[in-house]
C-alpha positions, 0 to 999 in steps of 0.5 A, a space after each residue: 456526890 452522895 456527900 452533898 444535898 446541893 452545891 456547897 451544902 454537905 449532908 453533914 450540915 443538917 446532920 450536925 444540927 440534928 445531933 446538936 438538938 439531940 445532945 441538948 435533949 440528952 443533957 437537959 431533958 426538957 419535958 414539954 410535949 413540943 420538945 419531946 416531939 422534936 426529940 422523937 422525930 430527930 431520933 427517928 431521922 438519925 436512925 433512918 439516915 444511918 440505914 440509908 447511908 449504910 445501904 449506899 455504901 453497900 449497894 452503890 459505892 461498894 466500899 465502907 468508910 470506917 469513920 462514917 460507919 462509926 458515926 452512924 453507930 454512935 448516932 443510932 445508939 444516942 437516938 435509941 437512948 433518947 427514944 427510951 428516955 421519952 416518958 411524957 410523949 402522948 401516944 396519939 402524937 407518935 404517928 405524926 412524928 413517924 410521918 414527919 421523920 419519914 417525910 424528911 428522910 424521903 425528901 433527902 433520899 429523893 433529892 440525892 437520887 433525882 438531883 445528883 451533884 456534879 462530881 467535877 469542877 472546871 476552872 481556867 488556869 489563865 497563863 498557867 494553862 496548857 500551851 503546845 508546840 509540836 511534841 512539847 506540851 507546857 503546863 505552868 512552865 513544866 514541859 511534857 515531851 509527848 514521846 516520853 509519856 504514854 498517850 492515846 490518839 493522834 500526837 499531831 492533833 492540836 486538840 489535846 488533853 493531859 490526863 493525870 490519873 492513878 490506877 488505884 483511884 476509883 474515879 480515875 478507873 471509871 474515867 479511864 474506862 469511859 475514854 475507850 468509848 470516847 474514842 469510838 464516839 469521836 474517832 481516836 485520830 481527832 484528838 490526843 490524850 497524854 497520860 501522866 500517872 500520878 500515884 497518891 502514895 508518899 513512897 513515890 509522891 513527896 507531895 502526899 503526906 499521909 499513906 492511904 491503904 487504898 493506894 498502897 500499890 499505886 507506885 508499882 502500878 505507875 512504874 510498871 506502866 512507864 516502864 512498859 511504855 519505854 519497852 513497847 507502846 502497844 504492850 503498854 496499851 494492853 497492860 493499861 487496858 488490863 489494869 482497868 478491866 481487871 479487878 473491879 470498878 472500886 479496886 485494881 488488880 493485886 500488885 502480884 497480878 499486875 507484875 505477872 501480867 507485865 512479865 507475860 507481855 514483855 518478859 521478866 528480864 526485860 521488865 526488870 531492866 526497864 524498871 531499873 532505869 533512872 528515867 522511870 523515877 524521873 518521869 514519875 517525879 515530873 508527873 507528881 510535880 505537875 499534879 502538885 502545881 495544879 493542886 496548889 493553883 486551884 486548891 483542889 486535890 481531886 483526881 483525875 485531873 484533865 488539862 485541856 488545850 484551851 487552858 481549862 482544867 477539870 478536876 474529878 471523875 465524870 459520873 457517867 460516860 455522857 458527862 465526859 463526852 459533853 465535857 470533851 465536846 465543850 473543851 475540845 470542840 469535838 463532834 460525834 463521828 458515829 
């Protein structure tokens, strides 16, 4: 959400304009006072914006984007070069330039802080939406047997949501945590959540083309989860809860820790035997196929994905538990129980 000023307007749009203005100044070096003032203000804005976005990564997101940081470093260096190259800017104009840059940055910071952008998008799948018949849920002609995949809630309920998630996905982990509070709010017997693990890793998801470091252990986590469901459903929920509560909001536990936890719950030999079953890979392949169908249908890769029994699809993770609650109320017609 911090990547946008308003729907459809990324922060990179005004940044690109500013960079082009500074590039013009570095190349052609116009000497008029007007241009000197524009370059002065633009340079200060780039430096201030770099500080803002680095602080966001450090304090809020708690993760650093290498390419973003490289952009900020290059931008700051270019801005400093521009500032040192300003020879003819009258001294009395500089306070006004500082004030203009500060006002522009304050507007951006305030806009982003007070008017955060939605992190989800909901669309109607039409005839490709969810249909249900007893233990079978169908999405775009791809069937899901509820008993074969993890679920939480009441399998007899007609109010259903299929959740496609990845344990290594930050927004998925956040929404996963909100689901426990949703059960307290709505009563877990009043709806059903079918859980499809979809690793964002090409090792077990052929629809992902490039490996990403954050998702290197995604396949193992999902395989353990499906194996645990086949062994003992209650033990799966213990594993699932531990996977979300351990580690951090940004990062899951390590692969070794996850396997050790699963072995602690069901035993090493039983777990190894379950992981060796062909059905684990078959279920994982089926889940990734459904994810790819939804991705191609909407053009959105965002995770998690929530398919509702009314035929709608919500992409992306709610920014707060209350946003998820509101979505569940709207899509499933749920009412607060306490």
